[in-house]
N, CA, C, O and the ligand as a Tripos MOL2 file, in Angstrom:
@<TRIPOS>MOLECULE
protein
  265   263    67     0     0
PROTEIN
NO_CHARGES

@<TRIPOS>ATOM
      1 N         -44.6640   61.3150  -78.6870 N.3       1 MET1
      2 CA        -44.3430   62.7420  -78.8660 C.3       1 MET1
      3 C         -44.9470   63.2610  -80.1700 C.2       1 MET1
      4 O         -45.4140   64.3970  -80.2590 O.2       1 MET1
      5 N         -44.9180   62.3780  -81.1870 N.am      2 LYS2
      6 CA        -45.5170   62.7460  -82.4670 C.3       2 LYS2
      7 C         -47.0080   63.0430  -82.3120 C.2       2 LYS2
      8 O         -47.5250   64.0090  -82.8740 O.2       2 LYS2
      9 N         -47.6880   62.1950  -81.5400 N.am      3 ASN3
     10 CA        -49.1330   62.3410  -81.3930 C.3       3 ASN3
     11 C         -49.5290   63.2870  -80.2650 C.2       3 ASN3
     12 O         -50.4850   64.0530  -80.3870 O.2       3 ASN3
     13 N         -48.7920   63.2220  -79.1820 N.am      4 SER4
     14 CA        -49.1790   64.0050  -78.0030 C.3       4 SER4
     15 C         -48.6180   65.4200  -78.0300 C.2       4 SER4
     16 O         -49.1500   66.3200  -77.3800 O.2       4 SER4
     17 N         -47.5330   65.6130  -78.7910 N.am      5 LYS5
     18 CA        -46.8220   66.9010  -78.8210 C.3       5 LYS5
     19 C         -46.2620   67.2590  -77.4330 C.2       5 LYS5
     20 O         -45.9900   68.4180  -77.1210 O.2       5 LYS5
     21 N         -46.1060   66.2130  -76.6260 N.am      6 VAL6
     22 CA        -45.5180   66.3980  -75.3040 C.3       6 VAL6
     23 C         -44.4080   65.3740  -75.1330 C.2       6 VAL6
     24 O         -44.5930   64.2050  -75.4730 O.2       6 VAL6
     25 N         -43.2640   65.7890  -74.6140 N.am      7 CYS7
     26 CA        -42.1510   64.8720  -74.4070 C.3       7 CYS7
     27 C         -42.5120   63.8270  -73.3500 C.2       7 CYS7
     28 O         -42.9080   64.1850  -72.2410 O.2       7 CYS7
     29 N         -42.3770   62.5200  -73.6860 N.am      8 PRO8
     30 CA        -42.7170   61.4630  -72.7280 C.3       8 PRO8
     31 C         -41.7050   61.3370  -71.5930 C.2       8 PRO8
     32 O         -41.9850   60.7000  -70.5770 O.2       8 PRO8
     33 N         -40.5520   61.9290  -71.7610 N.am      9 LYS9
     34 CA        -39.5030   61.8180  -70.7440 C.3       9 LYS9
     35 C         -39.5790   62.9270  -69.6950 C.2       9 LYS9
     36 O         -39.4980   62.6650  -68.4950 O.2       9 LYS9
     37 N         -39.7360   64.1580  -70.1590 N.am     10 CYS10
     38 CA        -39.7150   65.2630  -69.1890 C.3      10 CYS10
     39 C         -41.0100   66.0560  -69.1540 C.2      10 CYS10
     40 O         -41.1830   66.9230  -68.2970 O.2      10 CYS10
     41 N         -41.9230   65.7690  -70.0770 N.am     11 GLY11
     42 CA        -43.2160   66.4370  -70.0500 C.3      11 GLY11
     43 C         -43.2510   67.8090  -70.7020 C.2      11 GLY11
     44 O         -44.2760   68.4900  -70.6630 O.2      11 GLY11
     45 N         -42.1320   68.2240  -71.3050 N.am     12 ALA12
     46 CA        -42.1070   69.5320  -71.9550 C.3      12 ALA12
     47 C         -42.9910   69.5050  -73.2030 C.2      12 ALA12
     48 O         -43.0940   68.4830  -73.8800 O.2      12 ALA12
     49 N         -43.6100   70.6140  -73.4890 N.am     13 SER13
     50 CA        -44.4540   70.6790  -74.6760 C.3      13 SER13
     51 C         -43.6850   71.3620  -75.8160 C.2      13 SER13
     52 O         -42.5800   71.8700  -75.6300 O.2      13 SER13
     53 N         -44.3030   71.3570  -76.9860 N.am     14 ASP14
     54 CA        -43.7320   72.0110  -78.1560 C.3      14 ASP14
     55 C         -42.3960   71.4220  -78.6110 C.2      14 ASP14
     56 O         -41.4130   72.1520  -78.7400 O.2      14 ASP14
     57 N         -42.3490   70.0890  -78.8600 N.am     15 PRO15
     58 CA        -41.1240   69.4900  -79.3960 C.3      15 PRO15
     59 C         -40.8810   69.9820  -80.8200 C.2      15 PRO15
     60 O         -41.8210   70.3310  -81.5350 O.2      15 PRO15
     61 N         -39.6230   70.0050  -81.2210 N.am     16 GLU16
     62 CA        -39.2960   70.4570  -82.5800 C.3      16 GLU16
     63 C         -39.4280   69.3010  -83.5590 C.2      16 GLU16
     64 O         -38.9760   68.1880  -83.2890 O.2      16 GLU16
     65 N         -40.0550   69.5790  -84.7030 N.am     17 ARG17
     66 CA        -40.2090   68.5700  -85.7350 C.3      17 ARG17
     67 C         -39.2190   68.8710  -86.8550 C.2      17 ARG17
     68 O         -39.1210   70.0060  -87.3200 O.2      17 ARG17
     69 N         -38.4910   67.8490  -87.2810 N.am     18 THR18
     70 CA        -37.5270   68.0580  -88.3500 C.3      18 THR18
     71 C         -37.4280   66.7810  -89.1830 C.2      18 THR18
     72 O         -38.0670   65.7770  -88.8690 O.2      18 THR18
     73 N         -36.6390   66.8230  -90.2240 N.am     19 LYS19
     74 CA        -36.4510   65.6460  -91.0730 C.3      19 LYS19
     75 C         -35.0900   65.0370  -90.7780 C.2      19 LYS19
     76 O         -34.1320   65.7370  -90.4510 O.2      19 LYS19
     77 N         -35.0300   63.7250  -90.9020 N.am     20 SER20
     78 CA        -33.7630   63.0470  -90.7030 C.3      20 SER20
     79 C         -33.7170   61.8340  -91.6190 C.2      20 SER20
     80 O         -34.7020   61.4980  -92.2760 O.2      20 SER20
     81 N         -32.5760   61.1910  -91.6520 N.am     21 PHE21
     82 CA        -32.4470   59.9710  -92.4450 C.3      21 PHE21
     83 C         -32.0010   58.8280  -91.5610 C.2      21 PHE21
     84 O         -31.1480   58.9800  -90.6870 O.2      21 PHE21
     85 N         -32.5950   57.6940  -91.8120 N.am     22 LEU22
     86 CA        -32.2580   56.4950  -91.0800 C.3      22 LEU22
     87 C         -31.5510   55.5740  -92.0720 C.2      22 LEU22
     88 O         -32.1040   55.2430  -93.1220 O.2      22 LEU22
     89 N         -30.3400   55.1650  -91.7420 N.am     23 MET23
     90 CA        -29.6120   54.2770  -92.6390 C.3      23 MET23
     91 C         -29.8530   52.8290  -92.2230 C.2      23 MET23
     92 O         -29.5330   52.4060  -91.1120 O.2      23 MET23
     93 N         -30.4280   52.0960  -93.1620 N.am     24 LYS24
     94 CA        -30.6630   50.6820  -92.9090 C.3      24 LYS24
     95 C         -29.7680   49.8890  -93.8570 C.2      24 LYS24
     96 O         -29.2380   50.4420  -94.8210 O.2      24 LYS24
     97 N         -29.6000   48.6090  -93.5880 N.am     25 SER25
     98 CA        -28.7440   47.7890  -94.4510 C.3      25 SER25
     99 C         -29.3100   47.7100  -95.8630 C.2      25 SER25
    100 O         -28.5770   47.4460  -96.8160 O.2      25 SER25
    101 N         -30.6210   47.9400  -95.9970 N.am     26 TRP26
    102 CA        -31.2710   47.8290  -97.2970 C.3      26 TRP26
    103 C         -31.5680   49.1820  -97.9220 C.2      26 TRP26
    104 O         -32.2600   49.2540  -98.9370 O.2      26 TRP26
    105 N         -31.0520   50.2600  -97.3270 N.am     27 GLY27
    106 CA        -31.2370   51.5800  -97.9290 C.3      27 GLY27
    107 C         -31.5060   52.6480  -96.8990 C.2      27 GLY27
    108 O         -31.5930   52.3770  -95.7020 O.2      27 GLY27
    109 N         -31.6390   53.8880  -97.3940 N.am     28 ALA28
    110 CA        -31.9050   55.0160  -96.5000 C.3      28 ALA28
    111 C         -33.3940   55.3270  -96.4820 C.2      28 ALA28
    112 O         -34.0730   55.2120  -97.5020 O.2      28 ALA28
    113 N         -33.8820   55.7110  -95.3510 N.am     29 VAL29
    114 CA        -35.2920   56.0660  -95.2000 C.3      29 VAL29
    115 C         -35.3640   57.4880  -94.6590 C.2      29 VAL29
    116 O         -34.7190   57.8210  -93.6650 O.2      29 VAL29
    117 N         -36.1670   58.3320  -95.3350 N.am     30 GLU30
    118 CA        -36.3690   59.6660  -94.7960 C.3      30 GLU30
    119 C         -37.4130   59.5670  -93.6970 C.2      30 GLU30
    120 O         -38.5040   59.0400  -93.9160 O.2      30 GLU30
    121 N         -37.0880   60.0620  -92.5430 N.am     31 VAL31
    122 CA        -37.9940   59.9480  -91.4050 C.3      31 VAL31
    123 C         -38.2910   61.3060  -90.7950 C.2      31 VAL31
    124 O         -37.5700   62.2840  -90.9950 O.2      31 VAL31
    125 N         -39.3800   61.3260  -90.0440 N.am     32 GLU32
    126 CA        -39.7680   62.5170  -89.3200 C.3      32 GLU32
    127 C         -39.1510   62.3970  -87.9280 C.2      32 GLU32
    128 O         -39.3240   61.3820  -87.2530 O.2      32 GLU32
    129 N         -38.4390   63.4270  -87.5060 N.am     33 GLN33
    130 CA        -37.7990   63.3720  -86.2020 C.3      33 GLN33
    131 C         -38.4020   64.4190  -85.2810 C.2      33 GLN33
    132 O         -38.5530   65.5850  -85.6470 O.2      33 GLN33
    133 N         -38.7430   63.9760  -84.0750 N.am     34 TRP34
    134 CA        -39.2740   64.8820  -83.0630 C.3      34 TRP34
    135 C         -38.2240   65.0130  -81.9750 C.2      34 TRP34
    136 O         -37.8070   64.0120  -81.3920 O.2      34 TRP34
    137 N         -37.7970   66.2230  -81.6990 N.am     35 CYS35
    138 CA        -36.7560   66.4560  -80.7030 C.3      35 CYS35
    139 C         -37.3060   67.3080  -79.5700 C.2      35 CYS35
    140 O         -37.9600   68.3250  -79.7970 O.2      35 CYS35
    141 N         -37.0270   66.8730  -78.3410 N.am     36 CYS36
    142 CA        -37.3660   67.6930  -77.1930 C.3      36 CYS36
    143 C         -36.1770   68.6100  -76.9200 C.2      36 CYS36
    144 O         -35.0630   68.1480  -76.6760 O.2      36 CYS36
    145 N         -36.4290   69.8930  -76.9640 N.am     37 LEU37
    146 CA        -35.3360   70.8400  -76.7540 C.3      37 LEU37
    147 C         -35.1290   71.1370  -75.2710 C.2      37 LEU37
    148 O         -34.3130   71.9800  -74.8990 O.2      37 LEU37
    149 N         -35.8750   70.4340  -74.4430 N.am     38 SER38
    150 CA        -35.7290   70.6270  -73.0060 C.3      38 SER38
    151 C         -34.7720   69.5920  -72.4090 C.2      38 SER38
    152 O         -33.8680   69.9430  -71.6510 O.2      38 SER38
    153 N         -34.9780   68.2910  -72.7590 N.am     39 CYS39
    154 CA        -34.1250   67.2390  -72.1850 C.3      39 CYS39
    155 C         -33.2580   66.5370  -73.2240 C.2      39 CYS39
    156 O         -32.3430   65.7950  -72.8680 O.2      39 CYS39
    157 N         -33.5400   66.7670  -74.5110 N.am     40 GLY40
    158 CA        -32.7040   66.1650  -75.5470 C.3      40 GLY40
    159 C         -33.2350   64.8620  -76.1110 C.2      40 GLY40
    160 O         -32.6370   64.2980  -77.0270 O.2      40 GLY40
    161 N         -34.3370   64.3770  -75.5870 N.am     41 TYR41
    162 CA        -34.9250   63.1420  -76.1140 C.3      41 TYR41
    163 C         -35.3970   63.3610  -77.5450 C.2      41 TYR41
    164 O         -35.9020   64.4320  -77.8820 O.2      41 TYR41
    165 N         -35.2300   62.3390  -78.3890 N.am     42 SER42
    166 CA        -35.7650   62.4540  -79.7450 C.3      42 SER42
    167 C         -36.3330   61.1160  -80.1860 C.2      42 SER42
    168 O         -35.9040   60.0630  -79.7120 O.2      42 SER42
    169 N         -37.2900   61.1600  -81.0870 N.am     43 GLU43
    170 CA        -37.8440   59.9330  -81.6390 C.3      43 GLU43
    171 C         -37.9930   60.0800  -83.1420 C.2      43 GLU43
    172 O         -38.1720   61.1800  -83.6640 O.2      43 GLU43
    173 N         -37.9150   58.9410  -83.8270 N.am     44 LEU44
    174 CA        -37.9630   58.9270  -85.2790 C.3      44 LEU44
    175 C         -39.1760   58.1420  -85.7480 C.2      44 LEU44
    176 O         -39.5090   57.0980  -85.1870 O.2      44 LEU44
    177 N         -39.8330   58.6540  -86.7860 N.am     45 TRP45
    178 CA        -40.9990   57.9730  -87.3440 C.3      45 TRP45
    179 C         -40.8350   57.8160  -88.8480 C.2      45 TRP45
    180 O         -40.5290   58.7800  -89.5500 O.2      45 TRP45
    181 N         -41.0380   56.6060  -89.3350 N.am     46 MET46
    182 CA        -41.0780   56.4110  -90.7750 C.3      46 MET46
    183 C         -42.4230   56.9390  -91.2470 C.2      46 MET46
    184 O         -43.4110   56.8600  -90.5180 O.2      46 MET46
    185 N         -42.4710   57.4830  -92.4750 N.am     47 PRO47
    186 CA        -43.7530   57.9730  -92.9910 C.3      47 PRO47
    187 C         -44.7510   56.8310  -93.1350 C.2      47 PRO47
    188 O         -44.4550   55.8140  -93.7610 O.2      47 PRO47
    189 N         -45.9310   57.0040  -92.5530 N.am     48 GLU48
    190 CA        -46.9230   55.9310  -92.5410 C.3      48 GLU48
    191 C         -47.3140   55.4410  -93.9330 C.2      48 GLU48
    192 O         -47.5430   54.2510  -94.1470 O.2      48 GLU48
    193 N         -47.3870   56.3840  -94.8780 N.am     49 ASP49
    194 CA        -47.8130   55.9890  -96.2270 C.3      49 ASP49
    195 C         -46.6980   55.2890  -97.0070 C.2      49 ASP49
    196 O         -46.9220   54.8370  -98.1300 O.2      49 ASP49
    197 N         -45.5130   55.1970  -96.4300 N.am     50 GLU50
    198 CA        -44.4070   54.5250  -97.1170 C.3      50 GLU50
    199 C         -44.0090   53.2140  -96.4670 C.2      50 GLU50
    200 O         -43.1440   52.5020  -96.9770 O.2      50 GLU50
    201 N         -44.6270   52.8950  -95.3590 N.am     51 ILE51
    202 CA        -44.2340   51.6880  -94.6330 C.3      51 ILE51
    203 C         -44.3860   50.4380  -95.5040 C.2      51 ILE51
    204 O         -43.5570   49.5290  -95.4600 O.2      51 ILE51
    205 N         -45.4540   50.4120  -96.2880 N.am     52 GLU52
    206 CA        -45.6870   49.2470  -97.1310 C.3      52 GLU52
    207 C         -44.5970   49.0880  -98.1910 C.2      52 GLU52
    208 O         -44.0750   47.9910  -98.3930 O.2      52 GLU52
    209 N         -44.2510   50.2070  -98.8780 N.am     53 SER53
    210 CA        -43.2310   50.1160  -99.9190 C.3      53 SER53
    211 C         -41.8440   49.8710  -99.3210 C.2      53 SER53
    212 O         -41.0000   49.2290  -99.9460 O.2      53 SER53
    213 N         -41.6160   50.3780  -98.1250 N.am     54 LEU54
    214 CA        -40.3290   50.1430  -97.4620 C.3      54 LEU54
    215 C         -40.2040   48.6760  -97.0510 C.2      54 LEU54
    216 O         -39.1250   48.0890  -97.1240 O.2      54 LEU54
    217 N         -41.2960   48.1090  -96.6290 N.am     55 THR55
    218 CA        -41.3100   46.6930  -96.2510 C.3      55 THR55
    219 C         -40.9870   45.8400  -97.4740 C.2      55 THR55
    220 O         -40.2520   44.8560  -97.3940 O.2      55 THR55
    221 N         -41.5550   46.2430  -98.6020 N.am     56 GLU56
    222 CA        -41.3120   45.5400  -99.8630 C.3      56 GLU56
    223 C         -39.8360   45.6610 -100.2670 C.2      56 GLU56
    224 O         -39.2040   44.6800 -100.6600 O.2      56 GLU56
    225 N         -39.3140   46.8650 -100.1630 N.am     57 LYS57
    226 CA        -37.9190   47.1430 -100.5100 C.3      57 LYS57
    227 C         -36.9730   46.2980  -99.6560 C.2      57 LYS57
    228 O         -35.9940   45.7360 -100.1480 O.2      57 LYS57
    229 N         -37.2900   46.2270  -98.3890 N.am     58 ARG58
    230 CA        -36.4730   45.4660  -97.4490 C.3      58 ARG58
    231 C         -36.5100   43.9780  -97.7940 C.2      58 ARG58
    232 O         -35.4920   43.2860  -97.7590 O.2      58 ARG58
    233 N         -37.7060   43.5100  -98.1240 N.am     59 ARG59
    234 CA        -37.8770   42.0950  -98.4400 C.3      59 ARG59
    235 C         -37.0450   41.7100  -99.6680 C.2      59 ARG59
    236 O         -36.4060   40.6580  -99.6960 O.2      59 ARG59
    237 N         -37.0680   42.5940 -100.6920 N.am     60 LYS60
    238 CA        -36.2970   42.3300 -101.9050 C.3      60 LYS60
    239 C         -34.7990   42.3920 -101.6370 C.2      60 LYS60
    240 O         -34.0320   41.5620 -102.1260 O.2      60 LYS60
    241 N         -34.3970   43.3840 -100.8570 N.am     61 ARG61
    242 CA        -32.9840   43.5720 -100.5570 C.3      61 ARG61
    243 C         -32.4240   42.3840  -99.7840 C.2      61 ARG61
    244 O         -31.2710   41.9940  -99.9700 O.2      61 ARG61
    245 N         -33.2380   41.8310  -98.9360 N.am     62 LEU62
    246 CA        -32.7810   40.7170  -98.1150 C.3      62 LEU62
    247 C         -32.9840   39.3680  -98.8100 C.2      62 LEU62
    248 O         -32.7070   38.3110  -98.2430 O.2      62 LEU62
    249 N         -33.4720   39.4330 -100.0470 N.am     63 GLY63
    250 CA        -33.5950   38.2140 -100.8390 C.3      63 GLY63
    251 C         -34.7610   37.3230 -100.4570 C.2      63 GLY63
    252 O         -34.7130   36.1050 -100.6320 O.2      63 GLY63
    253 N         -35.8050   37.9410  -99.9350 N.am     64 GLY64
    254 CA        -36.9790   37.1580  -99.5520 C.3      64 GLY64
    255 C         -37.7260   36.6590 -100.7770 C.2      64 GLY64
    256 O         -37.5400   37.1660 -101.8830 O.2      64 GLY64
    257 N         -38.5520   35.6840 -100.5710 N.am     65 LYS65
    258 CA        -39.3450   35.1500 -101.6820 C.3      65 LYS65
    259 C         -40.5000   36.1010 -101.9970 C.2      65 LYS65
    260 O         -41.0450   36.7740 -101.1230 O.2      65 LYS65
    261 N         -40.8480   36.1240 -103.2920 N.am     66 GLU66
    262 CA        -41.9450   36.9940 -103.7120 C.3      66 GLU66
    263 C         -43.2700   36.4770 -103.1790 C.2      66 GLU66
    264 O         -44.3140   37.0800 -103.4300 O.2      66 GLU66
    265 ZN        -37.9830   66.1640  -72.8670 Zn       67 ZN67
@<TRIPOS>BOND
     1     1     2 1
     2     2     3 1
     3     3     4 2
     4     3     5 am
     5     5     6 1
     6     6     7 1
     7     7     8 2
     8     7     9 am
     9     9    10 1
    10    10    11 1
    11    11    12 2
    12    11    13 am
    13    13    14 1
    14    14    15 1
    15    15    16 2
    16    15    17 am
    17    17    18 1
    18    18    19 1
    19    19    20 2
    20    19    21 am
    21    21    22 1
    22    22    23 1
    23    23    24 2
    24    23    25 am
    25    25    26 1
    26    26    27 1
    27    27    28 2
    28    27    29 am
    29    29    30 1
    30    30    31 1
    31    31    32 2
    32    31    33 am
    33    33    34 1
    34    34    35 1
    35    35    36 2
    36    35    37 am
    37    37    38 1
    38    38    39 1
    39    39    40 2
    40    39    41 am
    41    41    42 1
    42    42    43 1
    43    43    44 2
    44    43    45 am
    45    45    46 1
    46    46    47 1
    47    47    48 2
    48    47    49 am
    49    49    50 1
    50    50    51 1
    51    51    52 2
    52    51    53 am
    53    53    54 1
    54    54    55 1
    55    55    56 2
    56    55    57 am
    57    57    58 1
    58    58    59 1
    59    59    60 2
    60    59    61 am
    61    61    62 1
    62    62    63 1
    63    63    64 2
    64    63    65 am
    65    65    66 1
    66    66    67 1
    67    67    68 2
    68    67    69 am
    69    69    70 1
    70    70    71 1
    71    71    72 2
    72    71    73 am
    73    73    74 1
    74    74    75 1
    75    75    76 2
    76    75    77 am
    77    77    78 1
    78    78    79 1
    79    79    80 2
    80    79    81 am
    81    81    82 1
    82    82    83 1
    83    83    84 2
    84    83    85 am
    85    85    86 1
    86    86    87 1
    87    87    88 2
    88    87    89 am
    89    89    90 1
    90    90    91 1
    91    91    92 2
    92    91    93 am
    93    93    94 1
    94    94    95 1
    95    95    96 2
    96    95    97 am
    97    97    98 1
    98    98    99 1
    99    99   100 2
   100    99   101 am
   101   101   102 1
   102   102   103 1
   103   103   104 2
   104   103   105 am
   105   105   106 1
   106   106   107 1
   107   107   108 2
   108   107   109 am
   109   109   110 1
   110   110   111 1
   111   111   112 2
   112   111   113 am
   113   113   114 1
   114   114   115 1
   115   115   116 2
   116   115   117 am
   117   117   118 1
   118   118   119 1
   119   119   120 2
   120   119   121 am
   121   121   122 1
   122   122   123 1
   123   123   124 2
   124   123   125 am
   125   125   126 1
   126   126   127 1
   127   127   128 2
   128   127   129 am
   129   129   130 1
   130   130   131 1
   131   131   132 2
   132   131   133 am
   133   133   134 1
   134   134   135 1
   135   135   136 2
   136   135   137 am
   137   137   138 1
   138   138   139 1
   139   139   140 2
   140   139   141 am
   141   141   142 1
   142   142   143 1
   143   143   144 2
   144   143   145 am
   145   145   146 1
   146   146   147 1
   147   147   148 2
   148   147   149 am
   149   149   150 1
   150   150   151 1
   151   151   152 2
   152   151   153 am
   153   153   154 1
   154   154   155 1
   155   155   156 2
   156   155   157 am
   157   157   158 1
   158   158   159 1
   159   159   160 2
   160   159   161 am
   161   161   162 1
   162   162   163 1
   163   163   164 2
   164   163   165 am
   165   165   166 1
   166   166   167 1
   167   167   168 2
   168   167   169 am
   169   169   170 1
   170   170   171 1
   171   171   172 2
   172   171   173 am
   173   173   174 1
   174   174   175 1
   175   175   176 2
   176   175   177 am
   177   177   178 1
   178   178   179 1
   179   179   180 2
   180   179   181 am
   181   181   182 1
   182   182   183 1
   183   183   184 2
   184   183   185 am
   185   185   186 1
   186   186   187 1
   187   187   188 2
   188   187   189 am
   189   189   190 1
   190   190   191 1
   191   191   192 2
   192   191   193 am
   193   193   194 1
   194   194   195 1
   195   195   196 2
   196   195   197 am
   197   197   198 1
   198   198   199 1
   199   199   200 2
   200   199   201 am
   201   201   202 1
   202   202   203 1
   203   203   204 2
   204   203   205 am
   205   205   206 1
   206   206   207 1
   207   207   208 2
   208   207   209 am
   209   209   210 1
   210   210   211 1
   211   211   212 2
   212   211   213 am
   213   213   214 1
   214   214   215 1
   215   215   216 2
   216   215   217 am
   217   217   218 1
   218   218   219 1
   219   219   220 2
   220   219   221 am
   221   221   222 1
   222   222   223 1
   223   223   224 2
   224   223   225 am
   225   225   226 1
   226   226   227 1
   227   227   228 2
   228   227   229 am
   229   229   230 1
   230   230   231 1
   231   231   232 2
   232   231   233 am
   233   233   234 1
   234   234   235 1
   235   235   236 2
   236   235   237 am
   237   237   238 1
   238   238   239 1
   239   239   240 2
   240   239   241 am
   241   241   242 1
   242   242   243 1
   243   243   244 2
   244   243   245 am
   245   245   246 1
   246   246   247 1
   247   247   248 2
   248   247   249 am
   249   249   250 1
   250   250   251 1
   251   251   252 2
   252   251   253 am
   253   253   254 1
   254   254   255 1
   255   255   256 2
   256   255   257 am
   257   257   258 1
   258   258   259 1
   259   259   260 2
   260   259   261 am
   261   261   262 1
   262   262   263 1
   263   263   264 2
@<TRIPOS>SUBSTRUCTURE
     1 MET1         2 RESIDUE 1 A MET
     2 LYS2         6 RESIDUE 1 A LYS
     3 ASN3        10 RESIDUE 1 A ASN
     4 SER4        14 RESIDUE 1 A SER
     5 LYS5        18 RESIDUE 1 A LYS
     6 VAL6        22 RESIDUE 1 A VAL
     7 CYS7        26 RESIDUE 1 A CYS
     8 PRO8        30 RESIDUE 1 A PRO
     9 LYS9        34 RESIDUE 1 A LYS
    10 CYS10       38 RESIDUE 1 A CYS
    11 GLY11       42 RESIDUE 1 A GLY
    12 ALA12       46 RESIDUE 1 A ALA
    13 SER13       50 RESIDUE 1 A SER
    14 ASP14       54 RESIDUE 1 A ASP
    15 PRO15       58 RESIDUE 1 A PRO
    16 GLU16       62 RESIDUE 1 A GLU
    17 ARG17       66 RESIDUE 1 A ARG
    18 THR18       70 RESIDUE 1 A THR
    19 LYS19       74 RESIDUE 1 A LYS
    20 SER20       78 RESIDUE 1 A SER
    21 PHE21       82 RESIDUE 1 A PHE
    22 LEU22       86 RESIDUE 1 A LEU
    23 MET23       90 RESIDUE 1 A MET
    24 LYS24       94 RESIDUE 1 A LYS
    25 SER25       98 RESIDUE 1 A SER
    26 TRP26      102 RESIDUE 1 A TRP
    27 GLY27      106 RESIDUE 1 A GLY
    28 ALA28      110 RESIDUE 1 A ALA
    29 VAL29      114 RESIDUE 1 A VAL
    30 GLU30      118 RESIDUE 1 A GLU
    31 VAL31      122 RESIDUE 1 A VAL
    32 GLU32      126 RESIDUE 1 A GLU
    33 GLN33      130 RESIDUE 1 A GLN
    34 TRP34      134 RESIDUE 1 A TRP
    35 CYS35      138 RESIDUE 1 A CYS
    36 CYS36      142 RESIDUE 1 A CYS
    37 LEU37      146 RESIDUE 1 A LEU
    38 SER38      150 RESIDUE 1 A SER
    39 CYS39      154 RESIDUE 1 A CYS
    40 GLY40      158 RESIDUE 1 A GLY
    41 TYR41      162 RESIDUE 1 A TYR
    42 SER42      166 RESIDUE 1 A SER
    43 GLU43      170 RESIDUE 1 A GLU
    44 LEU44      174 RESIDUE 1 A LEU
    45 TRP45      178 RESIDUE 1 A TRP
    46 MET46      182 RESIDUE 1 A MET
    47 PRO47      186 RESIDUE 1 A PRO
    48 GLU48      190 RESIDUE 1 A GLU
    49 ASP49      194 RESIDUE 1 A ASP
    50 GLU50      198 RESIDUE 1 A GLU
    51 ILE51      202 RESIDUE 1 A ILE
    52 GLU52      206 RESIDUE 1 A GLU
    53 SER53      210 RESIDUE 1 A SER
    54 LEU54      214 RESIDUE 1 A LEU
    55 THR55      218 RESIDUE 1 A THR
    56 GLU56      222 RESIDUE 1 A GLU
    57 LYS57      226 RESIDUE 1 A LYS
    58 ARG58      230 RESIDUE 1 A ARG
    59 ARG59      234 RESIDUE 1 A ARG
    60 LYS60      238 RESIDUE 1 A LYS
    61 ARG61      242 RESIDUE 1 A ARG
    62 LEU62      246 RESIDUE 1 A LEU
    63 GLY63      250 RESIDUE 1 A GLY
    64 GLY64      254 RESIDUE 1 A GLY
    65 LYS65      258 RESIDUE 1 A LYS
    66 GLU66      262 RESIDUE 1 A GLU
    67 ZN67       265 GROUP 0 **** ****
């Protein structure tokens, strides 16, 4: 939906883009949320440029080795 701008469930176009937060055991992540206002389907995307730092944060929080 993020890339196609079309709902994969019902095929409606023009999904709404908004911000949301995802709560993980290792912290909160601000994510991009795409909502279909036709059927109610929604999907969440972590910011691509933050995936690396989030992976690092998670590794430290979970006590992984450096
Ligand atoms: Zn839909």
